[in-house]
C-alpha positions as CSV (number, residue, x, y, z in Angstrom):
1,X,-1.0,-19.2,30.3
2,X,0.1,-15.6,29.4
3,X,-1.9,-13.0,27.5
4,X,0.0,-14.1,24.2
5,X,-0.7,-17.7,24.3
6,X,-4.4,-16.9,25.0
7,X,-4.4,-14.6,21.6
8,X,-2.6,-17.3,19.6
9,X,-4.7,-20.4,20.7
10,X,-8.1,-18.5,19.9
11,X,-7.2,-17.2,16.4
12,X,-10.5,-17.8,14.8
13,X,-12.2,-16.0,18.1
14,X,-10.0,-13.0,17.7
15,X,-10.7,-12.7,13.7
16,X,-14.4,-13.0,15.0
17,X,-14.0,-10.6,17.3
18,X,-12.5,-7.9,15.2
19,X,-15.3,-9.0,12.3
20,X,-17.7,-7.9,15.0
21,X,-15.8,-4.6,15.5
22,X,-16.2,-4.0,11.7
23,X,-19.9,-5.0,12.2
24,X,-20.7,-2.2,14.7
25,X,-18.8,-0.1,12.3
26,X,-21.0,-1.1,9.6
27,X,-24.2,-0.1,11.5
28,X,-22.9,3.4,12.5
29,X,-21.7,4.2,9.2
30,X,-17.9,4.5,10.5
31,X,-15.7,6.1,7.7
32,X,-12.5,6.7,9.0
33,X,-10.7,8.1,6.0
34,X,-13.6,10.4,5.9
35,X,-14.1,10.0,2.0
36,X,-14.7,6.5,1.7
37,X,-18.1,6.4,1.8
38,X,-18.1,8.8,-1.1
39,X,-15.9,7.0,-3.1
40,X,-18.2,4.2,-2.5
41,X,-21.3,6.2,-3.4
42,X,-19.7,7.3,-6.4
43,X,-18.8,4.0,-7.8
44,X,-22.0,2.5,-7.3
45,X,-22.7,4.1,-10.9
46,X,-20.5,1.2,-12.3
47,X,-21.8,-1.1,-10.7
48,X,-25.2,-0.7,-11.2
49,X,-24.2,0.3,-15.0
50,X,-23.2,-3.0,-15.7
51,X,-25.9,-4.7,-14.1
52,X,-28.4,-2.5,-16.2
53,X,-26.6,-1.9,-19.6
54,X,-23.1,-3.9,-19.7
55,X,-22.3,-2.9,-23.1
56,X,-23.1,0.7,-23.0
57,X,-20.9,1.0,-19.6
58,X,-18.2,-1.0,-20.8
59,X,-18.0,1.1,-23.8
60,X,-17.7,4.5,-22.1
61,X,-16.4,3.6,-18.8
62,X,-13.4,6.0,-18.0
63,X,-15.5,8.8,-20.1
64,X,-15.8,12.0,-18.5
65,X,-18.7,13.1,-20.9
66,X,-20.7,10.3,-19.9
67,X,-19.9,10.6,-16.2
68,X,-17.8,7.3,-16.2
69,X,-14.9,8.7,-15.5
70,X,-12.5,6.7,-12.9
71,X,-8.8,5.9,-12.3
72,X,-10.0,1.8,-11.9
73,X,-10.1,-0.7,-14.3
74,X,-13.8,-2.2,-14.5
75,X,-12.8,-5.5,-13.1
76,X,-14.1,-5.5,-9.5
77,X,-17.5,-3.3,-10.8
78,X,-18.2,-6.2,-13.0
79,X,-18.1,-8.8,-10.5
80,X,-20.2,-7.1,-8.1
81,X,-22.6,-6.3,-10.6
82,X,-22.8,-9.9,-11.3
83,X,-23.6,-10.5,-7.6
84,X,-26.2,-8.2,-7.2
85,X,-28.5,-10.5,-8.9
86,X,-27.9,-13.1,-6.3
87,X,-27.1,-11.1,-3.3
88,X,-28.4,-7.6,-1.8
89,X,-26.0,-5.2,-1.9
90,X,-25.8,-4.3,1.9
91,X,-25.0,-8.2,2.5
92,X,-22.2,-7.9,-0.3
93,X,-21.0,-5.1,2.0
94,X,-21.0,-7.4,4.9
95,X,-19.2,-10.1,3.1
96,X,-16.8,-7.6,1.6
97,X,-15.8,-7.1,5.5
98,X,-13.9,-10.9,5.5
99,X,-11.8,-9.3,3.2
100,X,-9.9,-7.6,6.0
101,X,-9.4,-11.2,7.9
102,X,-8.0,-12.5,4.4
103,X,-5.3,-9.4,4.7
104,X,-4.4,-10.2,8.2
105,X,-4.2,-13.8,7.8
106,X,-2.0,-13.8,4.5
107,X,-0.1,-11.7,6.3
108,X,0.5,-13.7,8.9
109,X,1.2,-16.5,6.8
110,X,3.8,-14.6,4.8
111,X,5.3,-13.6,8.5
112,X,6.1,-16.9,9.2
113,X,7.6,-17.8,6.0
114,X,10.1,-14.8,6.4
115,X,10.9,-15.1,10.5
116,X,11.4,-18.5,11.1
117,X,13.3,-18.1,14.2
118,X,10.6,-15.4,15.5
119,X,7.7,-16.6,17.7
120,X,4.7,-17.5,15.8
121,X,2.5,-16.0,18.5
122,X,4.4,-12.5,18.7
123,X,4.0,-12.8,14.5
124,X,0.2,-13.0,14.9
125,X,-0.2,-10.6,17.0
126,X,1.8,-8.1,14.7
127,X,-0.7,-9.3,11.4
128,X,-3.5,-8.0,13.6
129,X,-2.1,-4.5,13.2
130,X,-4.8,-4.1,9.8
131,X,-7.5,-4.0,11.9
132,X,-6.4,-0.7,13.4
133,X,-5.7,0.6,9.6
134,X,-7.8,3.3,8.6
135,X,-7.9,2.7,5.1
136,X,-8.6,-1.6,5.7
137,X,-11.3,-0.4,8.4
138,X,-13.1,2.3,6.0
139,X,-12.7,0.2,2.6
140,X,-14.0,-3.2,4.4
141,X,-17.4,-1.1,5.1
142,X,-17.4,0.8,2.0
143,X,-16.5,-1.7,-0.9
144,X,-13.6,-0.1,-3.2
145,X,-11.0,-1.8,-5.3
146,X,-7.8,-1.3,-3.3
147,X,-8.4,-3.3,-0.6
148,X,-9.4,-6.6,-2.5
149,X,-6.0,-5.4,-4.7
150,X,-4.0,-5.6,-2.1
151,X,-5.3,-9.1,-0.4
152,X,-4.3,-10.5,-4.4
153,X,-1.1,-8.5,-4.2
154,X,-0.7,-10.2,-0.4
155,X,-1.3,-14.0,-1.9
156,X,1.4,-13.2,-4.6
157,X,3.9,-12.1,-2.2
158,X,3.2,-15.2,-0.1
159,X,4.2,-17.4,-3.3
160,X,7.2,-15.3,-4.1
161,X,8.4,-16.0,-0.4
162,X,7.8,-19.5,-1.1
163,X,9.8,-19.6,-3.8
164,X,12.6,-17.2,-2.7
165,X,13.0,-18.8,0.9
166,X,13.0,-22.6,-0.6
167,X,16.5,-23.9,-1.2
168,X,14.8,-25.7,-4.4
169,X,13.2,-22.7,-5.9
170,X,10.2,-24.2,-7.0
171,X,9.1,-22.6,-10.4
172,X,5.3,-23.0,-9.6
173,X,5.6,-20.5,-7.2
174,X,6.9,-18.2,-9.2
175,X,4.0,-18.6,-11.6
176,X,1.5,-18.3,-9.2
177,X,3.3,-15.3,-7.8
178,X,2.8,-13.6,-11.3
179,X,-0.9,-14.9,-11.8
180,X,-2.1,-13.1,-8.5
181,X,0.2,-10.1,-9.4
182,X,-1.9,-9.7,-12.3
183,X,-5.2,-10.5,-10.7
184,X,-3.9,-7.9,-8.0
185,X,-3.4,-5.4,-11.1
186,X,-6.8,-5.8,-12.9
187,X,-8.8,-5.0,-9.6
188,X,-6.0,-2.2,-8.6
189,X,-3.9,-1.2,-11.4
190,X,-1.4,0.1,-9.4
191,X,0.2,-3.0,-8.1
192,X,1.3,-3.8,-11.8
193,X,4.3,-1.8,-10.9
194,X,5.5,-4.7,-8.5
195,X,6.3,-6.5,-11.3
196,X,9.8,-4.5,-11.5
197,X,10.7,-6.0,-8.1
198,X,9.7,-9.5,-8.8
199,X,11.3,-9.8,-12.3
200,X,14.4,-8.6,-11.2
201,X,14.8,-11.1,-8.0
202,X,13.3,-14.0,-10.9
203,X,16.4,-13.0,-13.1
204,X,18.8,-13.5,-10.2
205,X,17.5,-16.7,-9.1
206,X,16.1,-18.3,-12.0
207,X,19.1,-19.5,-14.5
208,X,17.0,-21.3,-17.1
209,X,16.2,-18.9,-20.0
210,X,13.4,-20.5,-20.9
211,X,11.4,-19.9,-17.5
212,X,12.1,-17.0,-17.6
213,X,10.5,-16.3,-21.1
214,X,7.9,-18.3,-20.1
215,X,7.2,-16.1,-17.2
216,X,7.5,-12.9,-19.5
217,X,5.2,-14.5,-21.8
218,X,2.4,-15.2,-18.8
219,X,2.4,-11.3,-17.7
220,X,2.2,-10.4,-21.2
221,X,-0.8,-12.5,-22.3
222,X,-2.6,-12.0,-19.1
223,X,-1.7,-8.6,-18.6
224,X,-2.3,-7.1,-22.5
225,X,-6.4,-7.3,-22.5
226,X,-6.0,-4.6,-19.2
227,X,-3.2,-2.5,-21.1
228,X,-5.2,-2.6,-24.1
229,X,-8.7,-1.3,-22.2
230,X,-6.5,1.3,-20.3
231,X,-5.1,2.9,-23.7
232,X,-8.9,2.5,-25.8
233,X,-10.6,3.9,-22.6
234,X,-8.1,6.6,-22.1
235,X,-8.5,6.1,-17.7
236,X,-7.0,9.3,-16.2
237,X,-4.1,7.6,-14.3
238,X,-1.7,10.5,-14.3
239,X,-4.5,13.4,-14.1
240,X,-5.4,15.5,-11.3
241,X,-9.0,16.3,-10.0
242,X,-10.3,19.4,-9.1
243,X,-7.4,22.1,-10.1
244,X,-5.9,23.4,-13.3
245,X,-2.1,22.3,-13.6
246,X,0.6,22.8,-16.3
247,X,2.6,19.9,-17.7
248,X,5.5,21.1,-15.5
249,X,3.2,20.5,-12.0
250,X,1.4,17.6,-13.4
251,X,4.5,15.3,-14.1
252,X,6.8,16.2,-11.7
253,X,8.8,13.5,-10.6
254,X,10.4,15.5,-7.8
255,X,7.2,15.7,-5.9
256,X,6.4,11.9,-5.7
257,X,10.0,11.3,-4.6
258,X,10.1,14.0,-1.6
259,X,6.6,13.4,-0.5
260,X,6.6,9.7,-0.8
261,X,9.8,9.6,0.7
262,X,8.3,11.1,3.7
263,X,5.2,8.7,3.5
264,X,7.7,5.7,3.7
265,X,9.7,7.1,6.6
266,X,6.0,7.8,8.6
267,X,5.2,4.2,8.4
268,X,8.5,3.0,9.4
269,X,8.7,4.9,12.7
270,X,6.9,2.1,14.9
271,X,9.3,-0.3,13.4
272,X,12.8,1.5,14.0
273,X,14.5,1.1,17.1
274,X,15.6,4.4,17.4
275,X,18.2,4.0,20.1
276,X,20.4,1.4,17.8
277,X,19.8,3.8,15.1
278,X,21.2,6.8,17.0
279,X,23.9,4.8,17.9
280,X,24.6,3.5,14.4
281,X,24.4,6.8,12.7
282,X,27.8,8.1,13.7
283,X,29.3,4.9,12.1
284,X,27.1,4.7,9.1
285,X,27.0,8.1,8.0
286,X,30.1,9.8,7.1
287,X,30.5,13.3,6.4
288,X,30.6,12.7,2.6
289,X,27.4,10.7,2.9
290,X,26.0,13.4,4.6
291,X,27.2,16.2,2.2
292,X,25.7,14.1,-0.7
293,X,22.5,14.2,0.8
294,X,22.8,17.8,1.4
295,X,23.2,18.1,-2.2
296,X,20.4,15.8,-3.5
297,X,18.0,17.2,-0.9
298,X,19.2,20.8,-2.2
299,X,18.7,20.0,-6.0
300,X,14.9,18.1,-5.3
301,X,13.5,20.4,-2.8
302,X,14.6,23.4,-5.5
303,X,12.4,21.5,-8.2
304,X,9.5,20.5,-5.3
305,X,6.8,22.5,-6.3
306,X,3.2,20.6,-4.8
307,X,0.2,22.2,-4.4
308,X,-0.4,23.3,-0.6
309,X,-4.6,22.7,-1.4
310,X,-5.8,21.5,2.0
311,X,-7.4,18.7,0.5
312,X,-4.8,17.3,-2.1
313,X,-3.1,15.4,0.3
314,X,0.9,15.7,0.4
315,X,1.7,13.3,3.7
316,X,1.7,14.0,7.5
317,X,4.4,16.2,7.5
318,X,3.9,17.8,4.7
319,X,0.3,19.1,6.6
320,X,1.7,19.1,9.5
321,X,4.7,21.6,8.1
322,X,2.1,24.3,6.8
323,X,0.0,23.9,10.1
324,X,2.8,24.7,12.3
325,X,5.1,27.1,9.8
326,X,2.8,27.4,6.9
327,X,5.5,26.8,4.5
328,X,7.9,23.7,3.5
329,X,10.5,24.0,5.5
330,X,9.5,20.9,8.2
331,X,8.6,18.7,5.1
332,X,12.3,19.5,3.5
333,X,13.9,18.4,6.8
334,X,12.1,15.4,7.3
335,X,13.0,14.8,3.9
336,X,17.0,14.9,4.7
337,X,16.2,12.9,7.6
338,X,14.4,9.8,5.4
339,X,17.4,9.8,3.5
340,X,19.6,9.6,6.2
341,X,17.6,7.0,7.8
342,X,17.0,4.9,4.6
343,X,20.9,5.0,3.7
344,X,21.7,3.6,7.4
345,X,19.1,0.8,6.7
346,X,20.4,-0.1,3.4
347,X,17.5,0.9,1.4
348,X,19.6,1.9,-1.6
349,X,20.7,-1.2,-2.2
350,X,19.5,-2.2,-5.2
351,X,17.0,-4.9,-4.2
352,X,15.5,-1.8,-2.1
353,X,15.6,0.9,-4.4
354,X,13.7,-1.1,-6.9
355,X,11.2,-1.3,-4.3
356,X,11.0,2.3,-3.5
357,X,10.9,3.3,-7.1
358,X,7.7,0.7,-7.3
359,X,6.4,2.6,-4.0
360,X,6.8,6.0,-6.0
361,X,5.5,4.5,-9.1
362,X,2.4,3.0,-7.5
363,X,0.8,6.6,-6.8
364,X,0.5,7.2,-10.3
365,X,-1.9,10.1,-10.4
366,X,-0.8,13.7,-9.0
367,X,-2.2,13.9,-5.9
368,X,-0.4,11.9,-2.8
369,X,-2.4,10.8,0.1
370,X,-1.8,8.1,2.9
371,X,-4.5,6.2,2.2
372,X,-2.8,4.7,-0.8
373,X,0.5,3.4,1.3
374,X,-1.6,2.1,4.5
375,X,-0.9,-0.8,5.0
376,X,0.9,-1.3,2.5
377,X,4.5,0.0,3.2
378,X,4.5,-1.8,6.8
379,X,3.4,-5.1,4.8
380,X,6.6,-4.5,2.4
381,X,8.9,-3.3,5.3
382,X,8.2,-6.5,6.9
383,X,8.0,-9.1,4.0
384,X,10.2,-7.6,1.3
385,X,12.8,-4.8,2.6
386,X,16.6,-6.7,2.7
387,X,17.7,-4.5,5.9
388,X,18.5,-5.0,9.4
389,X,15.5,-2.9,10.4
390,X,13.8,-6.1,11.4
391,X,16.7,-7.4,13.0
392,X,16.8,-4.7,15.4
393,X,13.3,-4.2,15.9
394,X,12.8,-8.1,17.4
395,X,15.6,-6.9,19.3
396,X,13.5,-4.1,20.9
397,X,12.3,-4.8,24.6
398,X,8.4,-4.7,24.2
399,X,8.5,-4.4,20.7
400,X,4.7,-5.2,20.3
401,X,3.7,-2.7,22.8
402,X,6.1,-0.2,20.8
403,X,5.0,-0.9,17.5
404,X,1.2,-0.8,18.7
405,X,1.4,2.3,20.3
406,X,2.3,4.1,17.0
407,X,-0.1,2.0,15.0
408,X,-2.8,3.2,17.5
409,X,-1.6,6.9,17.4
410,X,-2.6,6.9,14.2
411,X,-6.1,5.1,14.4
412,X,-6.8,7.8,17.0
413,X,-6.3,10.5,14.8
414,X,-8.5,8.9,12.3
415,X,-11.2,8.4,14.9
416,X,-10.9,11.8,16.0
417,X,-10.5,13.7,12.8
418,X,-11.7,12.6,9.6
419,X,-11.2,15.7,8.3
420,X,-7.4,15.4,8.6
421,X,-7.1,11.9,7.5
422,X,-9.0,12.6,4.4
423,X,-6.7,15.9,3.4
424,X,-3.4,13.9,4.3
């Protein structure tokens, strides 16, 4: 029996070993993100606040004057504030680590639905990559809304795939998808933007208008309390902390388009078959496409004005550009490459373009960090992108080894330099 079979046949043991690795990280206070512990400590005020004086904390939740400002809805903190009546906070942190196992397992189940012809052993091994995600490891140890929002979002994807991949298009799966998307949005509001993608596809697949209307009503009814809360409590989704910005800087969409495109490119690098990519470039990228890409890039880069403050993120390539040549030139070059790669893999088809728009809208605030997209982009690339990207990926020789080489590289950067990961 080879190593792959041994891993697959001992799935529970593998999950247990990864949990032990998280347990070890818990005891040494590991924080690969560099800021997860500080975020956890900051948000403890909401947990204790809801536990000790619910009405006051709920009333002033999001208030800067009362030192209760945050970008999150109170759902997660209310749940934890209830649990600490029965469980020690440290025990809750230990239980919180099971979220990573849930993310890996649901991701595996989604992969099995998406890739029926691919060996399940390979799919299981791919699904384990989340345990090397600096974001997942850090938020497993230092509880935060994003990790549980991601788990609920993955469950919503699972039911979406069950709907879309079945010949009968069972309507109940569309309802389950909507419910879990709403749950994920109540935990981490940014996931709400993916309603654009799901509804676009439901409208194409569901012919009965009554069912579409029912789905819309379900989302409106379930989502209204959250919308009302956001509006009345003035949560600062679009603002920036620590720096004064004018409206042109704060709401400049070209900053997000450029930087998030390079971040998407960064995360699909381990999936790209570069040999095939270079071979196909000369057939897929015509002179016309190249010129249009350059003109579009010139327009976007000329309107780009993202702050270069060290701790303000911007992505790996943005930071690398300023580290090597102290300007945006390398970032602009990578952006052009990103657009050409996206075109080559048909990312600008309507279905895929909506996903890219969702990823750009997912980062509502001014600051743009890698941690918000790790491991979200890789999960979306495997499960939702309609492209030959994955077809070519699975054709690569030793594709799992090459995939993990890059994943492990990012993990090592986080392990060696928490400061660097915190700033990108």
